[in-house]
C-alpha positions as a printed NumPy array, in Angstrom:
array([[-35.755, -29.482,  11.059],
       [-39.466, -30.508,  12.094],
       [-39.894, -33.911,  10.226],
       [-43.347, -34.498,  11.692],
       [-44.539, -31.278,  10.122],
       [-43.06 , -32.157,   6.719],
       [-44.385, -35.984,   7.151],
       [-47.973, -34.293,   7.594],
       [-47.677, -31.913,   4.873],
       [-46.61 , -34.62 ,   2.331],
       [-49.379, -37.068,   3.618],
       [-51.987, -34.403,   3.029],
       [-50.909, -34.047,  -0.657],
       [-51.001, -37.878,  -1.052],
       [-54.507, -37.907,   0.452],
       [-55.653, -35.326,  -2.383],
       [-55.463, -32.233,   0.245],
       [-53.969, -28.731,  -0.283],
       [-51.969, -27.96 ,   3.024],
       [-51.886, -24.407,   3.789],
       [-48.736, -24.538,   5.862],
       [-45.577, -23.714,   4.365],
       [-42.416, -25.934,   4.252],
       [-38.885, -25.266,   3.601],
       [-37.285, -26.87 ,   0.485],
       [-34.3  , -27.922,   2.486],
       [-36.381, -29.666,   5.147],
       [-38.555, -31.599,   2.6  ],
       [-35.165, -32.736,   1.064],
       [-33.709, -33.858,   4.518],
       [-37.139, -35.667,   5.058],
       [-36.908, -37.364,   1.706],
       [-33.219, -38.386,   2.422],
       [-34.111, -40.294,   5.536],
       [-37.048, -41.822,   3.574],
       [-34.831, -43.07 ,   0.731],
       [-32.527, -44.761,   3.181],
       [-35.444, -46.885,   4.378],
       [-37.68 , -47.177,   1.461],
       [-36.535, -46.354,  -2.189],
       [-40.14 , -46.751,  -3.336],
       [-41.863, -44.522,  -0.951],
       [-39.149, -41.809,  -1.668],
       [-40.018, -41.938,  -5.275],
       [-43.801, -41.7  ,  -4.404],
       [-43.429, -38.916,  -1.999],
       [-41.056, -36.819,  -4.488],
       [-43.356, -37.175,  -7.212],
       [-46.293, -36.181,  -5.06 ],
       [-45.099, -32.872,  -4.493],
       [-46.232, -29.743,  -6.527],
       [-44.24 , -28.906,  -9.569],
       [-42.355, -25.917,  -8.064],
       [-41.773, -27.511,  -4.666],
       [-40.421, -30.682,  -6.342],
       [-38.256, -28.61 ,  -8.656],
       [-36.757, -26.491,  -5.648],
       [-36.459, -29.747,  -3.476],
       [-34.537, -31.615,  -6.284],
       [-31.989, -28.696,  -6.   ],
       [-31.33 , -29.619,  -2.358],
       [-30.877, -33.32 ,  -2.844],
       [-27.274, -34.835,  -2.904],
       [-25.974, -34.856,  -6.414],
       [-26.176, -38.827,  -6.514],
       [-29.738, -38.432,  -5.96 ],
       [-30.208, -36.058,  -8.586],
       [-28.55 , -38.271, -11.116],
       [-30.94 , -41.183, -10.248],
       [-34.055, -38.821, -10.648],
       [-32.576, -37.483, -13.935],
       [-32.046, -41.023, -15.33 ],
       [-35.635, -42.041, -13.967],
       [-37.797, -39.164, -15.009],
       [-39.193, -38.554, -18.388],
       [-37.968, -35.797, -20.353],
       [-41.612, -34.248, -20.214],
       [-41.249, -34.229, -16.269],
       [-37.864, -32.862, -16.178],
       [-38.811, -30.002, -18.713],
       [-41.766, -29.108, -16.267],
       [-39.197, -28.856, -13.253],
       [-36.94 , -26.555, -15.387],
       [-39.95 , -24.402, -16.253],
       [-40.584, -24.08 , -12.588],
       [-37.185, -22.825, -11.538],
       [-35.423, -19.594, -11.733],
       [-33.144, -18.904, -14.59 ],
       [-29.821, -19.675, -12.874],
       [-31.201, -22.816, -11.355],
       [-32.857, -23.933, -14.602],
       [-29.451, -23.621, -16.36 ],
       [-27.739, -25.778, -13.634],
       [-30.277, -28.404, -14.04 ],
       [-30.081, -28.547, -17.872],
       [-26.26 , -28.947, -17.514],
       [-26.859, -31.688, -15.092],
       [-28.848, -33.581, -17.395],
       [-26.473, -33.087, -20.257],
       [-23.775, -34.668, -17.937],
       [-25.949, -37.739, -17.545],
       [-27.239, -38.029, -21.068],
       [-26.608, -35.645, -23.927],
       [-29.541, -37.062, -25.798],
       [-32.126, -36.568, -22.968],
       [-30.64 , -33.09 , -22.375],
       [-31.659, -32.328, -26.087],
       [-34.952, -33.671, -25.947],
       [-35.81 , -31.696, -22.721],
       [-34.587, -28.695, -23.957],
       [-36.771, -28.881, -26.975],
       [-39.827, -29.2  , -24.758],
       [-39.116, -25.931, -23.143],
       [-40.805, -22.587, -23.873],
       [-39.238, -20.285, -26.268],
       [-38.426, -17.718, -23.369],
       [-36.824, -20.22 , -21.143],
       [-34.837, -21.757, -24.089],
       [-33.5  , -18.113, -24.914],
       [-32.422, -17.387, -21.214],
       [-30.724, -20.825, -20.775],
       [-28.763, -20.345, -24.162],
       [-27.656, -16.946, -22.835],
       [-26.385, -18.138, -19.38 ],
       [-25.085, -21.623, -20.416],
       [-22.132, -20.223, -22.288],
       [-20.605, -18.528, -19.474],
       [-17.605, -20.31 , -18.271],
       [-18.021, -21.535, -14.425],
       [-15.309, -19.142, -13.138],
       [-17.321, -15.951, -14.618],
       [-19.807, -13.993, -12.873],
       [-22.426, -14.88 , -15.526],
       [-22.3  , -18.555, -14.403],
       [-24.012, -17.526, -11.151],
       [-26.576, -14.78 , -12.713],
       [-30.082, -15.206, -12.746],
       [-32.32 , -12.801, -14.86 ],
       [-35.293, -12.784, -12.56 ],
       [-35.208,  -9.386, -10.825],
       [-37.27 ,  -6.215,  -9.547],
       [-36.485,  -3.679, -12.092],
       [-38.284,  -0.187, -12.069],
       [-37.686,   2.692, -14.504],
       [-36.732,   6.164, -12.88 ],
       [-40.049,   7.499, -13.917],
       [-42.301,   4.976, -12.229],
       [-44.024,   5.343,  -8.735],
       [-43.143,   3.485,  -5.672],
       [-46.695,   2.176,  -5.571],
       [-46.387,   0.723,  -9.213],
       [-43.011,  -0.86 ,  -7.98 ],
       [-44.842,  -2.729,  -5.276],
       [-47.386,  -4.138,  -7.708],
       [-44.404,  -5.724,  -9.696],
       [-42.946,  -7.082,  -6.507],
       [-46.186,  -8.916,  -5.866],
       [-46.211, -10.183,  -9.444],
       [-42.774, -11.694,  -8.737],
       [-43.49 , -13.274,  -5.623],
       [-46.7  , -14.752,  -7.001],
       [-44.4  , -16.4  ,  -9.67 ],
       [-42.259, -17.794,  -6.927],
       [-39.183, -15.536,  -7.508],
       [-37.099, -15.492,  -4.237],
       [-34.515, -13.442,  -2.569],
       [-35.854,  -9.831,  -3.617],
       [-33.972,  -7.702,  -1.09 ],
       [-33.147,  -4.962,  -3.539],
       [-34.909,  -3.289,  -6.633],
       [-32.814,  -2.038,  -9.385],
       [-33.479,   1.615, -10.802],
       [-32.778,   1.963, -14.571],
       [-33.194,   4.708, -17.188],
       [-35.293,   4.426, -20.299],
       [-32.387,   2.75 , -22.081],
       [-32.147,   0.182, -19.259],
       [-28.9  ,   1.615, -17.857],
       [-28.512,   0.822, -13.978],
       [-28.771,   4.128, -11.968],
       [-28.799,   2.745,  -8.391],
       [-30.224,   0.048,  -6.198],
       [-32.5  ,   0.483,  -3.266],
       [-32.968,  -1.778,  -0.418],
       [-36.623,  -2.944,   0.235],
       [-36.278,  -1.758,   3.938],
       [-35.525,   1.735,   2.59 ],
       [-38.245,   1.707,   0.211],
       [-41.039,   1.213,   2.906],
       [-39.994,   4.669,   4.19 ],
       [-40.837,   6.581,   1.034],
       [-44.313,   7.765,  -0.025],
       [-46.244,   5.679,  -2.231],
       [-46.951,   8.474,  -4.8  ],
       [-43.348,   9.532,  -5.176],
       [-41.51 ,   8.557,  -8.098],
       [-37.826,   7.263,  -8.198],
       [-36.78 ,  10.375, -10.065],
       [-37.817,  12.218,  -6.899],
       [-35.825,  10.261,  -4.386],
       [-32.836,   8.696,  -6.521],
       [-30.514,  11.224,  -5.202],
       [-30.61 ,   9.861,  -1.777],
       [-28.978,   6.755,  -3.012],
       [-25.247,   6.059,  -3.647],
       [-24.006,   4.831,  -7.212],
       [-24.542,   1.135,  -7.151],
       [-21.703,  -1.623,  -6.666],
       [-22.131,  -3.844, -10.011],
       [-20.228,  -6.505, -11.712],
       [-20.037,  -7.354, -15.428],
       [-21.127, -10.936, -16.539],
       [-17.544, -11.668, -17.728],
       [-15.656, -10.78 , -14.44 ],
       [-14.396, -13.414, -12.27 ],
       [-16.147, -15.32 ,  -9.497],
       [-13.46 , -13.857,  -6.998],
       [-14.518, -10.401,  -7.965],
       [-18.039, -11.04 ,  -7.012],
       [-17.051, -12.585,  -3.783],
       [-14.764,  -9.663,  -2.97 ],
       [-17.588,  -7.185,  -3.581],
       [-20.116,  -8.92 ,  -1.669],
       [-17.815,  -9.371,   1.236],
       [-16.456,  -5.87 ,   1.211],
       [-19.911,  -3.989,   0.986],
       [-21.88 ,  -6.694,   2.824],
       [-24.658,  -6.727,   0.127],
       [-26.877,  -9.706,  -0.438],
       [-27.59 ,  -9.026,  -4.139],
       [-25.317,  -7.705,  -6.734],
       [-26.355,  -6.303,  -9.926],
       [-24.747,  -7.644, -13.212],
       [-24.457,  -5.211, -15.983],
       [-22.909,  -5.353, -19.625],
       [-20.067,  -3.434, -20.565],
       [-22.165,  -0.445, -21.445],
       [-23.896,  -0.525, -18.099],
       [-27.097,  -2.102, -19.118],
       [-28.918,  -4.152, -16.327],
       [-28.848,  -7.88 , -17.343],
       [-29.45 ,  -9.867, -14.208],
       [-28.248, -10.292, -10.486],
       [-26.232, -12.394,  -8.385],
       [-27.992, -13.635,  -5.069],
       [-26.351, -14.395,  -1.726],
       [-27.44 , -17.874,  -1.834],
       [-25.498, -18.707,  -5.007],
       [-22.452, -16.977,  -3.523],
       [-22.83 , -19.224,  -0.335],
       [-23.082, -22.331,  -2.491],
       [-20.067, -21.44 ,  -4.511],
       [-18.073, -20.487,  -1.324],
       [-19.209, -23.92 ,   0.027],
       [-18.183, -25.76 ,  -3.027],
       [-14.734, -23.932,  -3.233],
       [-13.836, -24.748,   0.176],
       [-14.903, -28.474,  -0.318],
       [-12.902, -28.594,  -3.488],
       [ -9.857, -27.111,  -1.797],
       [-10.135, -29.455,   1.422],
       [-10.577, -32.465,  -0.831],
       [ -7.988, -31.703,  -3.436],
       [ -5.31 , -31.129,  -0.714],
       [ -6.205, -34.501,   0.72 ],
       [ -6.383, -36.066,  -2.919],
       [ -9.987, -36.919,  -2.909],
       [-12.557, -35.994,  -5.79 ],
       [-14.519, -32.946,  -5.153],
       [-17.705, -34.841,  -6.065],
       [-17.368, -37.422,  -3.321],
       [-20.458, -37.613,  -0.96 ],
       [-21.551, -39.605,   1.737],
       [-24.376, -40.976,  -0.271],
       [-22.031, -42.435,  -2.904],
       [-21.863, -46.131,  -3.454],
       [-18.505, -47.792,  -2.187],
       [-17.622, -48.648,  -5.876],
       [-17.562, -44.872,  -6.955],
       [-15.515, -43.81 ,  -3.655],
       [-13.243, -46.553,  -4.389],
       [-12.517, -45.539,  -7.938],
       [-12.083, -41.985,  -7.172],
       [ -9.837, -42.46 ,  -4.504],
       [ -7.761, -45.162,  -6.178],
       [ -6.891, -42.754,  -8.896],
       [ -4.882, -40.666,  -6.572],
       [ -3.57 , -43.573,  -4.816],
       [ -2.012, -44.646,  -7.88 ],
       [ -0.497, -41.133,  -8.627],
       [  0.704, -41.206,  -5.145],
       [  2.228, -44.546,  -5.683],
       [  4.225, -43.256,  -8.651],
       [  5.477, -40.392,  -6.518],
       [  6.876, -42.664,  -3.739],
       [  8.416, -44.982,  -6.267],
       [ 10.312, -41.877,  -7.713],
       [ 11.305, -40.972,  -4.087],
       [ 12.526, -44.605,  -3.699],
       [ 14.796, -44.342,  -6.813],
       [ 16.286, -41.276,  -5.157],
       [ 16.906, -43.234,  -2.009],
       [ 18.366, -46.024,  -3.91 ],
       [ 20.977, -43.661,  -5.263],
       [ 22.623, -43.637,  -1.9  ],
       [ 22.16 , -47.223,  -1.229],
       [ 25.903, -47.771,  -0.198],
       [ 25.933, -44.963,   2.122],
       [ 22.926, -46.122,   3.852],
       [ 24.573, -49.791,   4.177],
       [ 27.615, -48.183,   5.778],
       [ 25.657, -45.816,   8.091],
       [ 22.363, -47.534,   9.543],
       [ 21.605, -43.983,  11.201],
       [ 20.588, -42.53 ,   7.906],
       [ 17.69 , -44.89 ,   7.374],
       [ 16.378, -43.939,  10.741],
       [ 16.71 , -40.184,  10.398],
       [ 15.88 , -39.539,   6.696],
       [ 12.011, -39.98 ,   7.189],
       [ 12.012, -37.244,   9.622],
       [ 13.574, -34.497,   7.177],
       [ 11.   , -35.493,   4.585],
       [  8.003, -35.556,   6.988],
       [  8.911, -31.992,   8.521],
       [  9.256, -30.475,   5.157],
       [  6.048, -31.88 ,   4.015],
       [  4.383, -30.576,   6.909],
       [  5.956, -27.15 ,   6.364],
       [  4.969, -27.225,   2.572],
       [  1.248, -28.068,   3.429],
       [  0.894, -25.243,   5.877],
       [  2.21 , -22.949,   3.146],
       [  0.041, -24.269,   0.451],
       [ -3.164, -24.328,   2.471],
       [ -2.777, -20.456,   3.292],
       [ -1.703, -19.708,  -0.487],
       [ -4.612, -21.608,  -1.886],
       [ -7.026, -20.238,   0.4  ],
       [ -5.965, -16.457,  -0.349],
       [ -6.19 , -17.094,  -3.967],
       [ -9.689, -18.43 ,  -3.598],
       [-10.88 , -15.268,  -1.926],
       [ -9.167, -13.071,  -4.227],
       [ -6.498, -11.752,  -1.967],
       [ -3.441, -13.344,  -3.77 ],
       [ -2.256, -13.487,  -7.442],
       [  0.735, -13.122,  -9.513],
       [  0.603,  -9.223,  -9.35 ],
       [  0.852,  -9.022,  -5.465],
       [  2.821, -12.173,  -5.014],
       [  6.148, -10.602,  -4.187],
       [  5.505,  -9.371,  -0.457],
       [  3.774, -12.889,   0.416],
       [  6.709, -14.656,  -1.089],
       [  9.186, -12.715,   0.963],
       [  7.26 , -13.115,   4.159],
       [  6.925, -16.883,   3.459],
       [ 10.704, -17.23 ,   2.662],
       [ 11.293, -15.572,   5.91 ],
       [  9.108, -17.901,   7.916],
       [ 10.589, -20.87 ,   5.949],
       [ 14.081, -19.852,   6.76 ],
       [ 13.343, -18.997,  10.348],
       [ 11.573, -22.48 ,  11.034],
       [ 14.479, -24.197,   9.078],
       [ 17.095, -22.617,  11.366],
       [ 15.094, -23.523,  14.532],
       [ 14.121, -26.998,  13.731],
       [ 17.553, -27.717,  11.915],
       [ 19.138, -26.868,  15.2  ],
       [ 16.769, -28.845,  17.239],
       [ 17.347, -31.904,  14.873],
       [ 21.078, -31.564,  14.908],
       [ 21.034, -31.48 ,  18.757],
       [ 18.668, -34.617,  19.015],
       [ 20.755, -36.625,  16.452],
       [ 23.923, -35.599,  18.309],
       [ 22.313, -36.988,  21.498],
       [ 21.04 , -40.069,  20.111],
       [ 24.056, -41.126,  17.736],
       [ 26.917, -39.1  ,  19.207],
       [ 28.203, -38.232,  15.676],
       [ 28.87 , -34.518,  14.947],
       [ 29.032, -35.009,  11.191],
       [ 25.587, -36.811,  11.038],
       [ 24.255, -34.221,  13.209],
       [ 25.572, -31.463,  10.946],
       [ 24.212, -33.228,   7.965],
       [ 20.776, -33.506,   9.565],
       [ 20.836, -29.735,  10.496],
       [ 21.78 , -28.699,   7.102],
       [ 19.181, -31.131,   5.305],
       [ 16.431, -29.723,   7.522],
       [ 17.102, -26.12 ,   6.794],
       [ 17.271, -26.733,   3.131],
       [ 14.23 , -28.841,   2.891],
       [ 11.931, -26.521,   5.213],
       [ 13.099, -23.336,   3.17 ],
       [ 12.499, -25.193,  -0.304],
       [  8.862, -26.262,   1.149],
       [  8.127, -22.52 ,   1.941],
       [  9.245, -21.444,  -1.634],
       [  7.447, -24.122,  -3.418],
       [  4.37 , -23.981,  -1.154],
       [  4.032, -20.46 ,  -2.253],
       [  5.004, -20.398,  -5.996],
       [  3.496, -23.654,  -7.126],
       [ -0.119, -22.824,  -6.653],
       [  0.2  , -19.164,  -8.086],
       [  1.969, -20.592, -11.263],
       [ -0.348, -23.408, -11.791],
       [ -3.397, -20.909, -11.444],
       [ -1.602, -18.851, -14.13 ],
       [ -1.363, -21.825, -16.416],
       [ -5.283, -22.166, -15.919],
       [ -5.115, -25.325, -13.861],
       [ -6.813, -26.052, -10.388],
       [ -3.978, -25.125,  -7.862],
       [ -5.778, -26.989,  -5.024],
       [ -5.494, -30.209,  -6.855],
       [ -2.295, -29.881,  -8.669],
       [ -0.279, -28.228,  -6.036],
       [ -0.207, -31.121,  -3.497],
       [  0.691, -33.604,  -5.903],
       [  3.62 , -31.613,  -7.327],
       [  4.946, -29.953,  -4.216],
       [  4.804, -33.081,  -1.855],
       [  6.522, -35.155,  -4.322],
       [  9.271, -32.348,  -4.907],
       [  9.549, -31.984,  -1.251],
       [ 10.057, -35.742,  -0.576],
       [ 12.699, -35.92 ,  -3.174],
       [ 14.479, -32.852,  -1.732],
       [ 14.383, -34.06 ,   1.862],
       [ 15.742, -37.497,   0.958],
       [ 18.307, -36.493,  -1.479],
       [ 19.529, -33.532,   0.638],
       [ 19.939, -35.591,   3.869],
       [ 21.66 , -38.479,   1.973],
       [ 23.751, -36.232,   0.039],
       [ 25.126, -34.071,   2.757],
       [ 25.84 , -37.173,   4.711],
       [ 27.725, -38.979,   1.897],
       [ 29.792, -35.746,   1.475],
       [ 30.541, -34.786,   5.093],
       [ 30.291, -38.297,   6.757],
       [ 31.949, -40.362,   4.244]])
């Protein structure tokens, strides 16, 4: 990022100039973040000095906590201007963000929008976040099959003048708005300007499409499989209603990866570096409290064998090893399972071969590390019965870790909950209980 160029750009605007150079929205956002850390007043001044369209797009690049502050501080009229300047998908995201901060303010902002923008937002806002329609934007380059290529380029020019971005494909439709094909802009420049699309359409294959109610996983799979940067969205009758661009897919993938990583570590997905320490403390404390309940349950299980532990001190030394090894095995399995589910490669329908493979892996690791643990225990304590108890507990715990780590995320998603969040809480608690109980139970039965 060229901070100096952005600084000069903003200073020219503040001096009443009209800079001709182009700056990237992300660079302006990074620059404003650095300004905000040093001078809050100057941050607000610089942000408000930006042209409306640049301010709107820069707003989207800022961290969420900064966006909330701007929503709280700006007037409904100013927020309405930002929404009018944004493309339909981003405009819908902003109105939803305003609603999160203040429902009353969202209603006031919405009432200030033009009829067309209101209609588009009302159409998009009702899609659940796990459906393709939630990522769709309605601005696109659409031509009828009877049009010439020259007229298409005029439409493209008009779209670019309106600030519509990421136009890599044009969508050819018939007179009833049914999608016929998509043509890349790099292919279009090879055609004769006077030719109609009816004359060239046979050169191009049937389009890859998605319906607005298809899952986000389906969108990710198609874009990855066919290596396309813009995916047309159609209704159930094949009529073109919008498109999903690669930038929204990248954002979705990043959000999904962040959610999975944070959830497996029991951190709230919205946590950012810019958050205040009070917000971070609050969000983490919730998960720590849940974890406190979990370990309390595990301690109750240990308490059931208090007499055995009193008689054989070695049990207190060895039992954390079983639980820790099984916990690590479950995290490995859960991480792979949740990730494969996130990219659409694993669900309840194709679970069987994956489950069989994971059980073989778990059983193999259980035998290997159960044997190693038994030998180490024998060397350390010179007690065959404790060694056998250790080996059996390790085998059972690691095998159960593989089973629970595979099944639990899939079943949780089937129940319409987030598997990344719920799986770690459920599985790790169960594995701790199984690890402690199995070792102490085997030791009580075999040794005593």
